[in-house]
C-alpha positions in Angstrom: 69.7 51.2 101.7 68.8 53.7 99.0 70.4 56.5 101.0 73.6 54.5 101.3 73.7 54.0 97.5 73.0 57.6 96.8 75.8 58.7 99.2 78.3 56.3 97.6 77.3 57.5 94.1 77.9 61.2 94.9 80.4 61.2 97.8 83.5 60.0 95.8 83.1 62.5 92.9 82.5 65.3 95.5 85.7 64.3 97.4 87.7 64.2 94.2 86.4 67.7 93.3 87.3 69.1 96.7 90.8 67.6 96.6 91.4 69.0 93.1 90.2 72.5 94.1 92.5 72.3 97.2 95.5 71.4 95.0 94.7 74.2 92.6 94.4 76.8 95.3 97.6 75.6 97.0 99.5 75.8 93.7 98.2 79.4 93.0 99.2 80.5 96.5 102.6 79.0 96.1 103.2 80.7 92.8 102.0 84.1 94.2 104.2 83.8 97.3 107.4 83.3 95.4 108.3 87.0 95.5 107.7 90.5 94.3 107.7 90.8 90.5 109.9 93.8 90.9 112.6 91.6 92.4 113.1 89.4 89.4 114.8 89.7 86.0 115.0 87.6 82.8 118.5 86.5 82.0 119.3 86.6 78.3 123.0 85.6 78.6 124.3 88.0 76.0 127.4 88.5 78.2 126.7 85.5 80.6 125.4 87.9 83.3 122.2 89.3 84.8 121.6 92.2 87.1 118.8 93.3 89.4 118.2 95.8 92.1 118.7 95.1 95.8 117.8 98.1 97.8 119.7 101.0 96.4 122.4 98.8 95.0 122.5 95.9 92.5 123.0 92.2 92.5 124.9 90.7 89.6 125.1 87.0 88.7 127.7 86.0 86.2 127.6 82.4 84.8 130.6 80.4 83.6 128.7 79.3 80.5 125.1 79.3 79.2 123.2 76.8 81.5 122.5 73.4 79.9 121.1 70.3 81.4 123.5 67.8 83.0 126.4 70.3 82.9 128.1 71.7 85.9 127.6 75.5 85.9 129.6 77.9 88.1 128.0 81.2 89.0 129.6 84.3 90.6 127.4 86.7 92.6 128.4 90.3 93.3 126.4 92.4 95.7 126.9 95.1 98.3 128.9 93.7 101.3 126.1 94.7 103.7 124.0 91.9 102.3 124.5 88.2 103.0 123.2 85.3 100.8 121.3 82.8 103.0 120.4 80.3 100.3 120.0 79.9 96.6 118.1 77.2 94.6 116.6 76.7 91.2 113.1 75.5 90.3 111.5 74.6 87.0 108.7 77.0 86.0 107.0 75.1 83.1 107.7 71.6 84.6 108.2 70.5 88.2 111.9 69.6 88.6 112.2 69.8 92.4 114.5 72.3 94.2 118.0 72.2 92.7 120.4 73.6 95.3 123.1 76.2 94.2 125.9 75.5 96.6 127.3 79.0 97.4 130.1 80.3 99.6 131.4 83.7 100.3 134.8 84.3 98.6 135.3 87.8 100.0 133.0 90.6 101.2 130.3 91.0 98.6 131.7 88.2 96.3 130.1 84.8 96.3 130.7 81.7 94.2 128.5 78.7 93.7 127.7 75.9 91.3 124.7 73.8 90.2 123.7 71.2 87.7 120.3 71.2 86.0 118.4 68.0 85.4 117.3 67.0 81.9 113.6 66.7 80.9 111.5 66.1 77.9 110.5 69.7 77.3 112.3 71.2 74.3 112.5 74.6 76.0 112.7 74.6 79.8 112.1 77.7 81.9 113.8 78.1 85.2 113.9 80.5 88.1 116.9 80.9 90.5 115.6 82.1 93.9 118.1 83.9 96.1 117.3 84.5 99.7 119.2 87.4 101.2 119.4 88.0 104.9 117.1 90.8 106.0 115.0 90.9 102.9 111.4 89.5 103.0 111.2 88.4 99.4 113.7 86.3 97.4 115.5 87.9 94.4 114.7 85.9 91.3 116.7 85.4 88.1 114.7 83.6 85.4 116.3 81.9 82.4 115.5 79.4 79.6 117.4 76.3 78.4 117.0 74.6 75.1 117.5 70.9 74.4 119.4 70.1 71.2 
């Protein structure tokens, strides 16, 4: 009887601790596997565009307007025609917002167009990352940007 009480007293806290540690490790591994830090760039939107290296060429993203929550944003991608965009999505960095798809289509060789809409949240300044998977490249190319709620 005493052994059963002792097990009940320590088993639940031990299980909670194990689960919490597992979630922490999974989150760290997920964050580290999102790509090479050399394949990302911070967008400042001075001219509504961002650029980063892809092999020996560059990838440029040009936005129709500065991204804001609950607004449709169009984005144009220019990259060497030898590369093909497989998928693009946006994730929140400082708050989980799910995966927001960027619906892209090839307009002409090396020219892609897409659109997205960011969800609103309670954070006054939201940090985002746009992950672009390019056929034949192991790591996604990542554009990061910040939105402010007014």
